[in-house]
C-alpha positions, 0 to 999 in steps of 0.5 A: 709136562703141563705147567699149572697156573699156580706153578707159573705164578710162583715164578713171576717176579714181584716186580710185575705184581706191584702194577695195579693191572696185576689185580685183574685175574683176566690179565694174569691168565693172559700172561700165563698163557702167553708165557707157557704158549712159547713152548707150545709154539716151539713144538709146533714150529718143529713140524713143517706142517704146523710151523705157521700155526705156532707163529699165529698162535704165539702172536694171538696169545701175545695180543690178548695180553697186550690189549688187556694191558693197553686197555687198562691204561685207557682213560674212558670206559668206552676206550677200555671196552674197545681194547678188551673187545680186541683181547676177546677176539684174540682169545677166540683166535687162540682157541682156534689155533689150539684146536688146529694144533691138537695133533702135535700138542695132544688133547690133554694140552689143548684141553688145558689151554682151552679151559683157560682161554674159555675162562678169559672169554667168560671174564671178558664177556662180563667186563666189557659191558661194565667198562662200556658204561663206566665213566672215569673222571680224572683230576685235571691238575694231576691226570689221576683218576678221581676216586668214586663214591665210597672209595678211599682217596 
């Protein structure tokens, strides 16, 4: 059975949703894939021929999530862009592992996962150039980001 994004999100604890990072759709999609990817990796690990694919897939999926979370916390746009580029690489790697896994996982599963991975790729390809050019200023006393023009303080 394929768990949809909406079904998965309904199970996510409110504790995780209060973090500002949760507002990023690309991060939520990465969390979704990382969570449901566990079952995919288990199915792959059950077959001797695809055991390593399962481990690599699960590592790559987790890397997307980790790099987005770590990048969001960077204080400069260039540092964020760099972390998001790592997430992009892990997204493409995950897509390749899913393609290799299709004999075990089946085409409907692989296509559903690939559709989500391709949405992440599209989002990151839009986000990365914006972040690279972005200037983030911080209040020296508090270390908090200063609001940009037009933002409430």
